DSSP file (Angstrom, degrees, kcal/mol; ACC not computed):
  #  RESIDUE AA STRUCTURE BP1 BP2  ACC     N-H-->O    O-->H-N    N-H-->O    O-->H-N    TCO  KAPPA ALPHA  PHI   PSI    X-CA   Y-CA   Z-CA
    1    1 A M              0   0    0      0, 0.0     2,-0.5     0, 0.0     0, 0.0   0.000 360.0 360.0 360.0 128.3   53.5  -13.1  126.0
    2    2 A L        +     0   0    0      2,-0.0     2,-0.3     0, 0.0     0, 0.0  -0.804 360.0 168.0 -96.8 131.3   53.1  -10.1  123.7
    3    3 A G        -     0   0    0     -2,-0.5     2,-0.5     2,-0.0     0, 0.0  -0.933  31.9-128.3-139.8 163.3   56.1   -8.8  121.9
    4    4 A I        -     0   0    0     -2,-0.3     2,-0.6     2,-0.0    -2,-0.0  -0.954  19.8-154.9-113.4 129.1   57.1   -6.4  119.2
    5    5 A H        -     0   0    0     -2,-0.5     2,-0.5     2,-0.0    -2,-0.0  -0.917   7.1-168.0-108.4 121.4   59.3   -7.6  116.4
    6    6 A L        -     0   0    0     -2,-0.6    17,-0.1    17,-0.1    -2,-0.0  -0.920  20.8-132.8-106.3 129.2   61.4   -5.1  114.6
    7    7 A A        -     0   0    0     -2,-0.5     2,-0.1     1,-0.0    -2,-0.0  -0.715  28.3-134.9 -79.8 115.3   63.1   -6.2  111.4
    8    8 A P        -     0   0    0      0, 0.0     3,-0.2     0, 0.0    16,-0.0  -0.392  10.2-151.0 -73.7 147.3   66.7   -4.9  111.7
    9    9 A T  S    S+     0   0    0      1,-0.3     2,-0.4    -2,-0.1    16,-0.0   0.790  91.9  14.7 -84.7 -30.4   68.4   -3.2  108.8
   10   10 A S  S    S+     0   0    0     16,-0.1    16,-2.1     2,-0.0    -1,-0.3  -0.960  95.8  98.3-142.2 125.5   71.8   -4.4  109.9
   11   11 A G  E     -A   25   0A   0     -2,-0.4     2,-0.3    14,-0.2    14,-0.2  -0.951  52.3-109.3-176.7-167.9   72.1   -7.1  112.5
   12   12 A H  E     -A   24   0A   0     12,-1.6    12,-2.3    -2,-0.3     2,-0.4  -0.967  24.1-111.8-146.9 163.2   72.7  -10.8  113.1
   13   13 A R  E     -A   23   0A   0     -2,-0.3     2,-0.4    10,-0.2    10,-0.2  -0.770  24.3-164.3 -98.0 140.6   70.9  -13.8  114.3
   14   14 A T  E     -A   22   0A   0      8,-2.0     8,-1.8    -2,-0.4     2,-0.4  -0.956   9.8-144.0-120.7 145.6   71.6  -15.5  117.6
   15   15 A Y  E     -A   21   0A   0     -2,-0.4     6,-0.2     6,-0.2     2,-0.1  -0.909  11.7-156.5-110.4 132.7   70.5  -19.0  118.5
   16   16 A N    >   -     0   0    0      4,-1.8     3,-1.5    -2,-0.4     6,-0.0  -0.337  41.2 -85.5 -95.9-175.0   69.4  -19.9  122.0
   17   17 A D  T 3  S+     0   0    0      1,-0.3    -1,-0.0     2,-0.1    -2,-0.0   0.793 125.8  57.9 -63.2 -29.8   69.4  -23.4  123.6
   18   18 A A  T 3  S-     0   0    0      2,-0.1    -1,-0.3     1,-0.1     3,-0.1   0.558 114.9-113.8 -80.2  -6.1   65.9  -24.2  122.2
   19   19 A G  S <  S+     0   0    0     -3,-1.5     2,-0.2     1,-0.3    -2,-0.1   0.487  72.8 132.1  89.2   2.8   67.1  -23.7  118.7
   20   20 A T        -     0   0    0      1,-0.1    -4,-1.8    -5,-0.0    -1,-0.3  -0.517  51.5-125.2 -85.1 158.6   65.0  -20.6  118.0
   21   21 A T  E     -A   15   0A   0     -6,-0.2     2,-0.4    -2,-0.2    -6,-0.2  -0.703  16.8-164.2-104.9 155.5   66.5  -17.5  116.5
   22   22 A R  E     -A   14   0A   0     -8,-1.8    -8,-2.0    -2,-0.3     2,-0.4  -0.990  18.8-132.9-137.3 127.7   66.4  -14.0  117.8
   23   23 A E  E     -A   13   0A   0     -2,-0.4     2,-0.5   -10,-0.2   -10,-0.2  -0.651  20.2-161.0 -81.2 133.4   67.2  -11.0  115.6
   24   24 A T  E     -A   12   0A   0    -12,-2.3   -12,-1.6    -2,-0.4     2,-0.5  -0.971  11.0-138.7-118.1 126.0   69.7   -8.5  117.2
   25   25 A L  E     -A   11   0A   0     -2,-0.5     2,-0.7   -14,-0.2   -14,-0.2  -0.722  12.2-156.9 -87.0 125.0   69.9   -5.0  115.9
   26   26 A L        -     0   0    0    -16,-2.1     2,-0.5    -2,-0.5   -16,-0.1  -0.901   9.0-165.6-103.5 114.1   73.4   -3.7  115.7
   27   27 A L        +     0   0    0     -2,-0.7     2,-0.3     4,-0.1   -16,-0.0  -0.856  10.4 174.7-101.0 130.9   73.5    0.1  115.7
   28   28 A S     >  -     0   0    0     -2,-0.5     4,-2.1     1,-0.1     5,-0.2  -0.913  43.4-114.5-127.2 159.6   76.7    1.9  114.7
   29   29 A S  H  > S+     0   0    0     -2,-0.3     4,-2.1     1,-0.2     5,-0.2   0.838 115.8  55.5 -63.0 -30.4   77.3    5.5  114.3
   30   30 A N  H  > S+     0   0    0      2,-0.2     4,-2.5     1,-0.2    -1,-0.2   0.923 107.1  46.8 -68.9 -43.2   77.9    5.0  110.6
   31   31 A S  H  > S+     0   0    0      2,-0.2     4,-2.1     1,-0.2    -2,-0.2   0.902 114.3  47.5 -68.3 -38.1   74.5    3.3  110.0
   32   32 A C  H  X S+     0   0    0     -4,-2.1     4,-2.3     2,-0.2    -1,-0.2   0.913 113.3  49.0 -65.3 -41.7   72.7    6.0  111.9
   33   33 A L  H  X S+     0   0    0     -4,-2.1     4,-2.7    -5,-0.2    -2,-0.2   0.880 109.3  52.2 -65.8 -38.3   74.5    8.7  110.1
   34   34 A E  H  X S+     0   0    0     -4,-2.5     4,-1.8     2,-0.2    -1,-0.2   0.921 110.8  47.0 -64.2 -43.0   73.8    7.1  106.7
   35   35 A R  H  X S+     0   0    0     -4,-2.1     4,-1.4     1,-0.2    -2,-0.2   0.892 113.2  49.7 -65.2 -38.4   70.1    7.0  107.5
   36   36 A F  H  X S+     0   0    0     -4,-2.3     4,-2.3     1,-0.2    -2,-0.2   0.921 111.6  47.4 -65.6 -43.5   70.1   10.6  108.7
   37   37 A S  H  < S+     0   0    0     -4,-2.7    -1,-0.2     1,-0.2    -2,-0.2   0.791 108.4  56.0 -71.4 -26.2   72.0   11.8  105.5
   38   38 A E  H  < S+     0   0    0     -4,-1.8    -1,-0.2    -5,-0.2    -2,-0.2   0.859 114.8  38.6 -70.3 -33.5   69.5    9.9  103.3
   39   39 A K  H  < S+     0   0    0     -4,-1.4     2,-0.5     1,-0.2    -2,-0.2   0.825 116.6  51.7 -85.0 -33.6   66.6   11.7  104.9
   40   40 A M  S  < S-     0   0    0     -4,-2.3    -1,-0.2    -5,-0.2    69,-0.0  -0.919  71.7-150.1-114.5 121.5   68.1   15.1  105.2
   41   41 A K     >  -     0   0    0     -2,-0.5     4,-2.0     1,-0.1     3,-0.4  -0.525  29.1-114.0 -80.5 154.3   69.8   16.9  102.4
   42   42 A P  H  > S+     0   0    0      0, 0.0     4,-2.5     0, 0.0     5,-0.2   0.864 117.5  56.2 -57.8 -36.0   72.6   19.4  103.2
   43   43 A A  H  > S+     0   0    0      1,-0.2     4,-2.2     2,-0.2     5,-0.1   0.887 107.1  49.5 -63.5 -37.5   70.4   22.3  101.9
   44   44 A T  H  > S+     0   0    0     -3,-0.4     4,-2.3     2,-0.2    -1,-0.2   0.910 110.8  48.9 -67.3 -42.4   67.7   21.3  104.4
   45   45 A I  H  X S+     0   0    0     -4,-2.0     4,-2.1     2,-0.2    -2,-0.2   0.933 113.5  45.9 -63.7 -46.3   70.1   21.1  107.3
   46   46 A I  H  X S+     0   0    0     -4,-2.5     4,-2.4     1,-0.2    -1,-0.2   0.886 111.4  54.1 -64.1 -38.0   71.7   24.5  106.5
   47   47 A G  H  X S+     0   0    0     -4,-2.2     4,-2.3    -5,-0.2    -2,-0.2   0.905 107.7  49.0 -61.7 -42.7   68.2   25.9  106.1
   48   48 A I  H  X S+     0   0    0     -4,-2.3     4,-2.3     2,-0.2    -1,-0.2   0.907 110.9  50.5 -64.5 -41.4   67.1   24.7  109.5
   49   49 A V  H  X S+     0   0    0     -4,-2.1     4,-2.5     1,-0.2    -2,-0.2   0.917 111.0  48.9 -62.7 -43.0   70.2   26.2  111.1
   50   50 A L  H  X S+     0   0    0     -4,-2.4     4,-2.4     2,-0.2    -2,-0.2   0.890 109.7  51.8 -64.5 -39.0   69.6   29.6  109.3
   51   51 A I  H  X S+     0   0    0     -4,-2.3     4,-2.3     2,-0.2    -1,-0.2   0.930 111.0  47.8 -62.4 -44.4   65.9   29.5  110.5
   52   52 A L  H  X S+     0   0    0     -4,-2.3     4,-2.5     1,-0.2    -2,-0.2   0.910 111.7  49.8 -63.0 -42.2   67.1   28.9  114.1
   53   53 A L  H  X S+     0   0    0     -4,-2.5     4,-2.4     1,-0.2    -1,-0.2   0.893 110.5  50.8 -64.0 -38.9   69.7   31.7  113.8
   54   54 A G  H  X S+     0   0    0     -4,-2.4     4,-2.1     2,-0.2    -2,-0.2   0.909 111.3  47.3 -64.4 -42.3   67.0   34.1  112.5
   55   55 A I  H  X S+     0   0    0     -4,-2.3     4,-2.4     2,-0.2    -2,-0.2   0.916 112.8  48.7 -65.3 -43.0   64.6   33.3  115.3
   56   56 A I  H  X S+     0   0    0     -4,-2.5     4,-2.6     1,-0.2     5,-0.5   0.895 109.5  53.6 -63.5 -39.2   67.4   33.7  117.9
   57   57 A G  H  X S+     0   0    0     -4,-2.4     4,-1.8     1,-0.2    -1,-0.2   0.900 111.9  44.2 -61.9 -41.5   68.4   37.0  116.3
   58   58 A F  H  < S+     0   0    0     -4,-2.1    -2,-0.2     1,-0.2    -1,-0.2   0.895 115.5  48.6 -68.2 -39.5   64.8   38.3  116.6
   59   59 A A  H  < S+     0   0    0     -4,-2.4    -2,-0.2    -5,-0.2    -1,-0.2   0.896 124.0  26.6 -70.4 -41.1   64.4   37.1  120.1
   60   60 A T  H  < S-     0   0    0     -4,-2.6    -3,-0.2    -5,-0.2    -2,-0.2   0.820  82.0-148.3 -95.5 -33.1   67.6   38.4  121.6
   61   61 A G  S  < S-     0   0    0     -4,-1.8    28,-1.9    -5,-0.5     2,-0.3   0.435  70.9 -30.8  78.2  -2.4   68.4   41.5  119.4
   62   62 A G  E    S-B   88   0B   0     26,-0.3     2,-0.3    -6,-0.3    24,-0.0  -0.916  70.6 -95.2 150.0-174.2   72.1   40.9  119.9
   63   63 A F  E     -B   87   0B   0     24,-2.2    24,-3.3    -2,-0.3     2,-0.3  -0.980  25.5-153.0-138.4 153.7   74.5   39.5  122.5
   64   64 A S  E     -B   86   0B   0     -2,-0.3     2,-0.3    22,-0.2    22,-0.2  -0.898  10.1-178.7-127.1 155.2   76.6   41.1  125.2
   65   65 A F  E     -B   85   0B   0     20,-2.6    20,-3.1    -2,-0.3     2,-0.4  -0.950  22.2-122.1-146.9 164.1   79.9   40.3  126.9
   66   66 A T  E     -B   84   0B   0     -2,-0.3     2,-0.4    18,-0.2    18,-0.2  -0.931  16.0-163.5-118.3 132.0   82.0   41.8  129.6
   67   67 A H  E     -B   83   0B   0     16,-3.1    16,-3.3    -2,-0.4     2,-0.6  -0.872  14.1-141.6-106.3 143.7   85.7   42.9  129.4
   68   68 A Q  E     -B   82   0B   0     -2,-0.4     2,-0.4    14,-0.2    14,-0.2  -0.937  19.7-164.9-107.2 116.5   87.8   43.5  132.4
   69   69 A H  E     -B   81   0B   0     12,-2.9    12,-2.5    -2,-0.6     2,-0.6  -0.853  13.1-138.9-103.3 131.8   90.1   46.5  131.9
   70   70 A K  E     +B   80   0B   0     -2,-0.4    10,-0.3    10,-0.2     3,-0.1  -0.790  21.1 176.9 -88.7 124.0   93.1   47.2  134.2
   71   71 A D  E    S+     0   0B   0      8,-3.1     2,-0.4    -2,-0.6     9,-0.2   0.873  72.3  17.9 -89.7 -45.3   93.5   50.8  135.0
   72   72 A V  E     +B   79   0B   0      7,-2.0     7,-2.6     2,-0.0    -1,-0.3  -0.996  55.4 174.9-132.1 130.5   96.5   50.6  137.4
   73   73 A D  E     +B   78   0B   0     -2,-0.4     2,-0.7     5,-0.2     5,-0.2  -0.722  19.1 153.3-133.6  83.7   98.9   47.7  137.8
   74   74 A A  E >   -B   77   0B   0      3,-2.4     3,-1.9    -2,-0.3    -2,-0.0  -0.809  67.3 -73.4-116.9  88.4  101.6   48.8  140.3
   75   75 A G  T 3  S-     0   0    0     -2,-0.7    -1,-0.1     1,-0.3     0, 0.0  -0.437 117.2  -2.7  64.4-124.0  103.0   45.7  142.0
   76   76 A P  T 3  S+     0   0    0      0, 0.0     2,-0.6     0, 0.0    -1,-0.3   0.615 120.0  85.8 -77.1 -10.0  100.5   44.3  144.5
   77   77 A I  E <   +B   74   0B   0     -3,-1.9    -3,-2.4     2,-0.0     2,-0.4  -0.812  54.3 171.6 -97.1 123.5   98.0   47.1  143.8
   78   78 A Q  E     -B   73   0B   0     -2,-0.6     2,-0.5    -5,-0.2    -5,-0.2  -0.996  12.2-172.0-132.2 130.1   95.7   46.5  140.9
   79   79 A I  E     +B   72   0B   0     -7,-2.6    -8,-3.1    -2,-0.4    -7,-2.0  -0.985  19.4 157.8-121.2 127.3   92.7   48.7  140.0
   80   80 A S  E     -B   70   0B   0     -2,-0.5     2,-0.3   -10,-0.3   -10,-0.2  -0.934  23.0-154.0-142.8 164.9   90.4   47.5  137.2
   81   81 A H  E     -B   69   0B   0    -12,-2.5   -12,-2.9    -2,-0.3     2,-0.4  -0.981  20.5-119.7-140.1 154.0   86.8   48.0  136.0
   82   82 A D  E     -B   68   0B   0     -2,-0.3     2,-0.5   -14,-0.2   -14,-0.2  -0.769  22.1-162.8 -94.6 136.7   84.4   45.8  134.0
   83   83 A K  E     -B   67   0B   0    -16,-3.3   -16,-3.1    -2,-0.4     2,-0.5  -0.977   6.9-150.8-122.5 121.1   83.1   47.1  130.8
   84   84 A K  E     -B   66   0B   0     -2,-0.5     2,-0.4   -18,-0.2   -18,-0.2  -0.789  14.7-170.0 -93.7 127.0   80.0   45.6  129.2
   85   85 A E  E     -B   65   0B   0    -20,-3.1   -20,-2.6    -2,-0.5     2,-0.4  -0.922   6.8-155.4-118.4 143.5   79.8   45.7  125.5
   86   86 A T  E     -B   64   0B   0     -2,-0.4   -22,-0.2   -22,-0.2    -2,-0.0  -0.965   4.0-159.2-120.9 131.6   76.8   44.8  123.3
   87   87 A V  E     -B   63   0B   0    -24,-3.3   -24,-2.2    -2,-0.4     2,-0.2  -0.931  21.4-144.9-107.6 110.3   76.9   43.6  119.7
   88   88 A P  E     -B   62   0B   0      0, 0.0     2,-0.6     0, 0.0   -26,-0.3  -0.465   1.0-144.4 -77.4 146.3   73.5   44.2  118.1
   89   89 A I        -     0   0    0    -28,-1.9     5,-0.0   -32,-0.2    -2,-0.0  -0.953  25.6-124.9-107.4 119.9   72.1   41.9  115.5
   90   90 A S     >  -     0   0    0     -2,-0.6     4,-1.9     1,-0.1     3,-0.3  -0.335   5.2-134.0 -65.0 138.7   70.2   43.8  112.9
   91   91 A P  H  > S+     0   0    0      0, 0.0     4,-2.2     0, 0.0    -1,-0.1   0.789 108.4  61.7 -61.4 -25.1   66.6   42.7  112.3
   92   92 A I  H  > S+     0   0    0      2,-0.2     4,-2.4     1,-0.2     5,-0.2   0.915 103.5  47.6 -66.5 -41.9   67.4   42.9  108.6
   93   93 A L  H  > S+     0   0    0     -3,-0.3     4,-2.5     2,-0.2    -1,-0.2   0.895 111.3  51.1 -65.3 -38.9   70.1   40.2  109.1
   94   94 A S  H  X S+     0   0    0     -4,-1.9     4,-2.3     2,-0.2    -2,-0.2   0.903 110.7  48.9 -63.6 -40.6   67.6   38.1  111.0
   95   95 A T  H  X S+     0   0    0     -4,-2.2     4,-2.7     2,-0.2     5,-0.2   0.914 110.9  49.7 -65.0 -43.1   65.0   38.5  108.3
   96   96 A I  H  X S+     0   0    0     -4,-2.4     4,-2.6     1,-0.2     5,-0.2   0.911 111.2  49.8 -61.6 -42.6   67.6   37.5  105.6
   97   97 A A  H  X S+     0   0    0     -4,-2.5     4,-2.4     2,-0.2    -2,-0.2   0.912 112.4  47.7 -63.7 -42.0   68.5   34.4  107.6
   98   98 A L  H  X S+     0   0    0     -4,-2.3     4,-2.6     2,-0.2     5,-0.2   0.939 114.2  45.1 -63.9 -47.5   64.9   33.4  108.0
   99   99 A V  H  X S+     0   0    0     -4,-2.7     4,-2.3     1,-0.2    -2,-0.2   0.917 115.3  47.4 -64.6 -43.5   64.0   33.9  104.3
  100  100 A A  H  X S+     0   0    0     -4,-2.6     4,-2.5    -5,-0.2    -1,-0.2   0.898 112.3  51.0 -64.7 -39.8   67.2   32.1  103.2
  101  101 A G  H  X S+     0   0    0     -4,-2.4     4,-2.3    -5,-0.2    -2,-0.2   0.922 110.5  47.3 -63.7 -45.0   66.5   29.3  105.6
  102  102 A V  H  X S+     0   0    0     -4,-2.6     4,-2.3     1,-0.2    -1,-0.2   0.903 112.5  51.2 -63.3 -40.5   62.9   28.8  104.4
  103  103 A G  H  X S+     0   0    0     -4,-2.3     4,-2.4    -5,-0.2    -2,-0.2   0.910 110.7  47.5 -63.1 -42.3   64.2   28.9  100.8
  104  104 A L  H  X S+     0   0    0     -4,-2.5     4,-2.6     2,-0.2    -2,-0.2   0.882 110.9  50.9 -68.4 -37.2   66.8   26.2  101.5
  105  105 A V  H  X S+     0   0    0     -4,-2.3     4,-2.0     2,-0.2    -1,-0.2   0.914 111.6  48.7 -64.3 -40.7   64.4   24.0  103.3
  106  106 A A  H  X S+     0   0    0     -4,-2.3     4,-2.1     2,-0.2    -2,-0.2   0.912 112.1  48.0 -64.9 -42.2   62.0   24.3  100.3
  107  107 A V  H  X S+     0   0    0     -4,-2.4     4,-1.6     1,-0.2    -2,-0.2   0.907 111.6  50.8 -64.3 -41.6   64.7   23.5   97.8
  108  108 A G  H  < S+     0   0    0     -4,-2.6    -1,-0.2     1,-0.2    -2,-0.2   0.860 111.4  48.1 -64.2 -34.9   65.8   20.5   99.9
  109  109 A A  H >< S+     0   0    0     -4,-2.0     3,-0.9     1,-0.2    -1,-0.2   0.860 111.4  49.7 -73.9 -35.1   62.2   19.2  100.1
  110  110 A K  H 3< S+     0   0    0     -4,-2.1    -2,-0.2     1,-0.2    -1,-0.2   0.778 100.1  65.1 -74.3 -25.9   61.7   19.6   96.3
  111  111 A S  T 3<        0   0    0     -4,-1.6    -1,-0.2     1,-0.3    -2,-0.2   0.518 360.0 360.0 -77.4  -2.8   64.9   17.8   95.4
  112  112 A R    <         0   0    0     -3,-0.9    -1,-0.3    -4,-0.2    -2,-0.1   0.483 360.0 360.0 -70.8 360.0   63.6   14.5   96.9
């Protein structure tokens, strides 16, 4: 029988009827979070978020949403219309986010 043995970083041994041991890996949210924070510096995480925001800003050019305005509200009679508004995201802001993100990722990588 071919098997793969992983040495657990946190775990315990269990004994079966034959007296052999088996390593059991215990994963907790704290241990995963600790390993993640050891590998990724806060500057790197913020840099990745800024890079993603910059790319989204370039790709979409902005975002739009719809408001519903009531024109007449007289008892059971209601007249309304929908108004679509668009908030543009400047390409300059997207560029700033990209450059800042790349800079933070570089700083996070150099601080290792």
